[in-house]
KEDREN-957745 format. One record per residue (C-alpha): x, y, z. Coordinates in steps of 0.001 Angstrom, whole numbers, padded with zeros to 6 digits, always signed. Layout:
// residues N
XYZ...
END
This chain:
// residues 647
-059827-008694-031845-062691-008849-029297-061585-012487-028451-058171-011165-027557-059392-008049-025677-058080-009218-022389-054552-008906-023854-054854-005334-024379-053142-004073-021342-049992-006294-022361-050002-004950-025861-050444-001289-024524-047433-001745-022171-045177-003297-024672-046133-000482-027306-045577+002393-025024-042324+000731-023662-041069+000435-027422-042121+004220-027974-040076+005263-024891-036916+003281-025809-037030+003964-029580-037559+007604-029163-034682+007739-026577-032307+005837-028882-033132+008261-031689-032443+011202-029473-029073+009627-028398-028364+008960-031922-028607+012712-032719-026730+013882-029557-023778+011556-030293-024159+011493-034113-020466+012322-035008-019253+009450-032850-021810+006983-033977-021837+007617-037713-017960+007149-037667-018657+003537-036875-019263+001038-039887-022870-000226-040030-023971+002101-037152-027492+001736-038218-027431-001843-036600-028244-000062-033164-031829+000321-034404-032753-003455-034974-030526-004691-032173-032272-001997-030005-035640-003287-030960-034572-006860-030144-033296-005887-026711-036260-003641-025995-038622-006640-026578-036537-008808-024488-037028-006728-021290-040615-005886-022147-041541-009560-022777-039823-010617-019518-041813-007998-017611-045021-009143-019273-044965-012676-018315-046292-012301-014805-049271-010092-015918-050076-012508-018790-050215-015471-016514-052497-013636-014141-054766-012360-016823-055014-015734-018536-055519-018063-015714-057661-016003-013317-061309-015957-013842-062894-012536-014308-064257-012379-010940-060981-013047-009471-059042-010895-011699-060937-007792-010678-059107-007922-007334-055716-007710-009363-056834-004767-011454-055083-002110-009484-052007-004261-009041-051783-004713-012830-052246-001029-013425-049498-000124-010806-047278-002796-012180-047367-001493-015706-047112+002152-014570-044191+001344-012369-042092-000418-014960-042891+002177-017735-041943+004907-015067-038459+003119-014454-037894+002504-018132-038575+006449-018759-036404+007425-015708-033433+005405-016979-033670+006774-020430-033923+010294-019214-030729+009861-017115-028802+008215-020021-027535+011223-021892-025689+012657-018900-024409+009248-017732-022910+008564-021245-021309+012096-021223-019643+011081-017947-018832+007446-018361-019149+006821-022194-021640+004142-021586-025162+003412-020651-025951+003245-016882-024591+000033-015446-023034-001076-012270-021694+002317-011535-025258+003507-011584-026019+000802-008616-023002+001659-006648-023863+005600-006497-027360+004751-005337-025813+004078-001725-024315+007539-001363-027330+009779-001746-025838+012843-000085-022825+013125-002233-024617+012116-005434-027627+014529-004932-025188+017361-004040-023298+016727-007198-026483+016491-009267-027982+019798-008030-024795+021610-008600-023774+020265-011838-026891+018771-013545-029693+020995-012451-031300+021755-015751-031284+017950-016561-032802+017220-013284-035475+019818-013734-036382+018508-017175-036434+014787-015846-038691+015801-013150-041164+017769-015533-041191+014875-017975-041706+012208-015345-044371+014381-013808-046244+014816-016846-045990+010992-017641-047314+009942-014345-050191+012560-014584-051129+010831-017856-050647+007249-016687-053018+007758-013617-055506+009518-015665-055434+007056-018379-054292+003944-016659-057613+002322-016172-058265+002621-019827-054887+001263-020905-054058-001445-018287-057363-002697-016820-057949-006275-018316-061360-006462-019942-063445-009499-019231-063406-012276-021753-064486-015965-022069-062401-018062-019789-062105-020919-022299-060766-018479-024811-058161-017117-022435-056884-020623-021767-056968-021626-025327-055026-018483-026493-052360-018714-023601-050009-021296-025081-049535-018904-028088-049240-015873-025793-046848-017639-023637-044791-019008-026518-044361-015415-027858-043464-013880-024653-040952-016739-023929-039425-016231-027431-039384-012516-026989-037711-012614-023573-035309-015281-024732-034757-013745-028174-033619-017174-029713-034822-020763-030018-031654-022244-031271-029021-020713-028798-028264-022750-025657-028222-019627-023764-030682-016691-023691-029476-013582-025640-027378-011289-023417-025537-007914-023581-022635-009359-025481-024911-010000-028461-025317-006300-029006-021452-005952-029858-020994-005464-033493-018365-002775-033569-015074-001743-032034-016704+001154-030459-018259+000367-027181-020418+003398-026967-022210+002623-030269-022419-001054-029130-024307+000109-025906-026821+002242-027751-028302-001092-029036-029410-001755-025443-031632+000124-023244-030836+001481-019800-033201-000464-017820-031769-003743-019450-028042-002577-018778-028674-001815-015107-030792-004887-014575-028143-006986-016408-025494-005406-014118-027398-006448-011106-028004-010005-012382-024171-010262-013396-023049-009520-009777-023322-013341-009172-020498-013885-011693-018177-010726-010759-015853-013007-009001-015942-015806-011525-013744-014856-014442-014228-018302-016059-017921-017636-016652-016905-014105-018276-013650-014808-020171-012855-018605-019983-011278-021286-017784-007625-021821-016994-005977-024120-014432-004900-022172-011228-001214-023457-011407-000850-022501-015087-002328-018972-014387+000055-018340-011479+003122-019551-013567+002044-017101-016475+001738-014129-014048+005185-015001-012601+006677-014557-016035+005913-010856-016008+007137-010335-012290+010703-009095-011664+010863-011567-008674+013192-014538-009396+012211-018146-008726+014358-018330-005680+012605-015361-004225+009119-017051-003762+008713-018277-000131+005398-020161+000362+003908-022657-001763+000448-021872-000150+000683-018187-001046+001557-018454-004772+002801-015047-005326+004534-014255-001927+008118-013456-002375+010874-011523-000915+011913-008263-002376+015474-006902-001475+015980-003205-001861+018747-001754-004022+020020+000085-000924+019093-001171+002697+018694+001636+004940+019322+001304+008645+016245+003428+009159+013890+003064+006203+012259+006203+004884+008814+007442+005512+006352+006933+002639+003580+009372+001599+001236+008464-001191-000688+011516-002577-003516+010013-004630-004962+012524-007035-008611+012459-007913-008940+012035-011734-005772+013515-012800-005274+012223-016340-002094+012794-018445-003941+014670-020792-004013+017622-018249-000381+017492-017265+001732+019864-019122+004911+018015-018703+003411+014881-020213+002345+016810-023391-001122+017620-021835-002936+020994-021125-000915+023726-019301-002904+023055-016117-000055+021688-013806+002633+024387-013345+003436+023107-009861+003748+019366-010654+005712+020381-013727+008070+022356-011649+008302+019663-009005+009227+017089-011749+012635+018686-011888+013080+017418-008311+012124+013865-008946+011395+011032-011172+008569+011404-013640+006664+008462-015060+005687+009213-018577+004253+005865-019816+002135+004829-016940-001453+003456-017115-004142+003075-014462-005861-000132-014126-009446+001141-014089-011901+004016-013985-012907+004274-010443-011272+005577-007462-011521+002290-005527-009781+000587-008574-006907+003197-008341-006564+002632-004561-006590-001230-005119-003715-000824-007565-001553+001651-005580-002240+000530-002057-002488-003299-002546-000829-003832-006010-003676-006339-006668-004629-007291-010300-007600-005705-011984-010465-008118-012774-014093-007783-013880-015061-008139-010287-015603-005067-008058-012461-003585-006521-011292-005459-003507-011837-002440-001435-015610-003240-001589-015560-007085-001549-016242-009086+001583-013258-011467+001560-010836-008608+001563-012027-006509+004436-009284-008048+006771-006217-010044+006301-005704-008683+002748-002317-007317+001867-001732-003569+001761+001286-001441+001963-000040-000435+005492-000021-003941+006650+003589-004641+005681+004935-001343+006987+002921-001702+010198+004798-004891+010907+008006-002835+010640+006973-000303+013144+005486+002310+010935+002545+004508+011888+000006+004120+009184-002651+006561+008162-005297+007429+005586-006104+011161+005358-009124+012339+003267-010942+015545+003108-014330+013761+002683-016094+010964+004616-013936+007873+004778-016871+005405+004757-017534+006445+000925-016981+003394-001288-016369+001377+001898-012823+002807+002225-012718+003060+006056-013958-000461+006538-011181-001920+004188-008406+000274+005602-009392-000343+009112-009235-004149+008521-005859-004008+006652-003234-002291+008630-004218+001427+008675-003879+002610+012430-005472+005997+011806-008272+007207+009587-008518+011007+009454-011595+012192+007402-014161+015058+007240-015303+014427+010954-011752+015135+012266-011624+018345+010214-014859+019340+011868-013680+018694+015334-010328+020403+015555-011828+024064+015517-009323+025342+012940-010487+027481+009908-010269+025800+006697-010525+027125+003123-013670+025303+001850-015985+022597+002800-017684+021379-000467-019989+018569-001616-017176+015909-001482-015443+017185+001557-012682+019682+002625-010612+021324-000151-007274+019839-001312-005282+022627+000299-007083+021895+003725-005922+018211+003073-002449+019313+002521-002407+021304+005817-004012+018566+007836-001544+015939+006445+001459+018077+007245+000340+018611+010692-000184+014883+011330+003240+014209+009791+004877+016617+012066+003326+015007+015096+004974+011780+014245+008376+012988+015487+011008+010394+014874+008622+007482+014247+008536+006126+010728+005103+006628+009061+003268+005579+005951+000250+007647+004769-002230+007585+002016-003623+010986+001259-006592+011069-001149-007878+014468-002856-011354+015551-003420-011484+018886-005165-011064+017557-008677-014523+015805-008716-017648+017206-010180-019209+019758-009215-015479+021080-009125-015785+023324-006095-012596+025075-004796-011805+028287-002952-011725+031726-004742-008517+033590-005402-006083+030558-005685-005372+030290-009281-005702+032082-012479-008857+030550-014202-008073+028619-017270-011706+028470-018253-013878+031673-017807-016612+029788-015968-015005+028896-012532-016451+025310-011694-014989+023254-014708-012723+020381-014789-009888+022353-016260-010027+024927-013415-010415+022116-010778-007362+020431-012313-005426+023534-011984-006394+024075-008364-005598+020296-007507-002039+021226-008861-002084+024435-006785-002820+022248-003807+000102+019801-004741+002503+022635-004612+001042+023843-001376+001630+020483+000167+005302+020400-000790+005793+024042+000147+004541+023095+003740+006555+019705+003738+009886+021213+002801+009765+023412+005888+009590+020285+008145+012318+017833+009331+010311+014774+008024+010859+015849+004414+014392+014809+004153+013509+011354+005350+010364+010739+003194+009701+009145-000088+006712+011109-001824+004656+009931-004689+002029+012079-006426-000161+009819-008530-003566+009727-010052-006209+007304-009306-007721+007286-012978-008686+009939-015424-011559+012204-015202-013565+010722-018080-012850+007514-019779-014183+007339-023357-013129+006735-026914-014167+005049-030137-012458+001737-029160-013588-001124-027007-011063-000023-024445-010126+003695-024845-006433+003135-023931-005359+006911-024162-007777+007608-021250-005837+005335-018939-002625+007240-019266-001827+008973-015900+001093+010816-014250+003153+009836-011234+006069+011687-009817+008314+010281-007023+010501+012649-004856+012585+011851-001955+016198+011045-000789+018005+008743-003282+015476+009454-006015+016975+010762-009438+016316+014457-009957+014709+015780-013067+014747+012339-014805+011857+010406-016363+010933+006851-016641+009728+006069-020181+009105+002292-020147+005428+001227-020352+004267+000411-016712+001111-000521-014991-000137+001185-011851+000507-002097-009955+004055-001693-010632+004176+001479-008356+003868-000111-004940+006740-002679-005327+008886+000089-006582+007984+002455-003543+008960-000363-001102+012327-000623-002940+012912+003141-002622+012244+003440+001045+015012+000864+001592+013680-001993+003425+013536-005759+002840+010025-007109+002552+008081-010194+001875+005129-009396-000443+002561-010944-002705+002458-008191-005232+002767-009356-008971+003823-005794-009976+007317-004922-011057+009966-003215-009132+011351-000706-011850+014901-001023-010322+014948-004767-011505+013476-004409-014783+016039-005404-017428+016463-003168-020460+015097-005699-022864+011932-006521-020723+008867-005590-022539+006560-003168-020857+003188-004433-019665-000114-002629-018551-003501-003927-017513-006681-002028-017844-010251-003027-016805-012864-000834-018585-016283-001848-017158-016477-005632-018070-013761-005539-020601-010253-006382-019770-007090-005117-021813-003721-006880-021561-001168-004817-023073+002508-005907-023827+004388-002992-025666+002422-002165-028878+000211-005364-028723-003202-005545-026666-005448-008371-026011-008946-007377-025303-011289-009822-023536-014993-009363-023409-017732-011413-021517-018807-014452-023651-016651-013497-026656-013448-014725-028059-010521-012431-027329-009361-009948-029898-005821-008575-030590-004930-005256-031805-001653-003373-032588-001304+000038-031066-000063+002644-033478-000560+005278-030853-003163+005290-027865-005722+006406-030199-005128+004065-033252-005725+000352-033009-005392-001992-035894-006781-005619-035673-004315-008173-036034-004090-012100-035775-004574-013391-032153-001441-014630-030473-002668-017575-028537+000133-017296-025906-000418-013642-025258-004177-014363-024992-003475-017000-022346-001379-014687-020579-004139-012164-020282-006645-014795-019172-004001-015973-016503-003886-012525-014847-007583-012342-014558-007768-016087-013465-005006-015459-010777-006750-012427-009319-010083-014303-009024-008315-017425-007365-006282-015117-004950-009384-013290-003779-011534-016405-003395-009029-018465-001695-007645-015612+000593-004183-016178-000651-003265-012365-001310-001847-011733+002046+001151-011987+004279+002053-014854+006382+000367-014900+009793+002210-013039+012410+004263-015066+014703+002851-015027+018512
END
């Protein structure tokens, strides 16, 4: 072994790395034991885990191996501190990521991924949430990391300083060392492509699958995959753009004669059922994380007495599914009607920061005042930039609440409370007088750490700051808003919708936990049926064209969603769901699931939590791919827009 003593730092690095990841995987196994052991061959997570742990550790060992092998001992002494720091840094990151994993899984049902990267750019909100909701975990993490760093700096020289060795031996041994590291990093000599995260998929439970990875790998792979986020062909397969558009049109309510511009493939005219001489105002009250499972009138927990009561005054959607798991995905669906894809939401992408279709853009052209009203900071998730460039005249956020000198109920980690939002929005709508207006209101209170004013509700849980109590408070604020609005003149000329952006937590034993995408929506206003429900399967993207129909105006729009008044009774319901990098295309009780670099799978849905594998319908699979392909093409080619304004 003396002849290989110069390789001791690399061996130590790999062994310590494996100790961290294997111990973490074992702990995760015991934490989520009930869920994991329900999966057939669940023990695969350990050999798969060893494989992926070696992949990242071998990748990280390549640069040190080259330096140690090719630098003479005299030159190498100048790199010893660098190598020591290099090994300690990546072991620190490996440990840090594994320590953050249990809480991340509890929240998002998967290992840290793209979401982890997204939240790094919002330290104020994230740190506030962590302190208020995860303080014990933070303390434990800091203690473990502190102890690890103390040990590392004390023992680093002994573990990671390369020892002197005969230069010829180092050169002779390097081909074998290089081959082993290359093989370990690539993890295959027969495959044309290196092994990637899709190779860890062995079951229908995506949580169990992801435990075969490690969190430094999943975050690194997410960062690497950003280059493919707008290229669905690299993830799911190729399709000709013309074919994709034709397949999307099959699912639209627009008729062939309605399409108006060959250069804008989905642009079409939508005629309202009843053309109003003065179209109604439109208010979208977007609810943070209000899943159907929390709504009493949808068979959920008894947390929404106000919404349940209001449902007798409007049209309740009972079979509606959101398109994603993030607020920006919900905004994308409700405000733009754009198709979900593995790419980031268009709210955050560069090509859509101006000239991209929104409800605000089309209504602004018809003389509407357009606004976004939010109790937090509008720059979160790039909302302000997107709205400002796409038709929203006025953006009212936390800074405006701060300036007006009024007394508000509560300012929390994520901004002012929902009842404050209701009051602010009501004041703004009153100020519009006779001018028509469109507004997007976005709530904040139902977001961890679940802060809301005292004395407003009878607590459902004994501990105040819980998701159930926050849901009940959000419902209280919905009631408060309508209580205020009904006293004002604008109420009788306004179409209101209360709709969720997504569920609070999206998790389940299937590749896509469909039941966690079920959300409520309630439309109230003139001409809207009272006390009725709409029970056909719908997607969140079907809501905006339906709203434009209800306000009574003829519009030219590129939205692929369906106007419910034009859906024929025998038309099959359709919903599209994006769950991280997995896409689900559902038609009635059949769902096609597309995963990166895998063949599509099809399931029959007995209910939202029972999926049975069935033979793949090639046409349905093509329709699924078409919707993702169309989204990518429309975005890249900037064809999801209205025609340029006439000068």
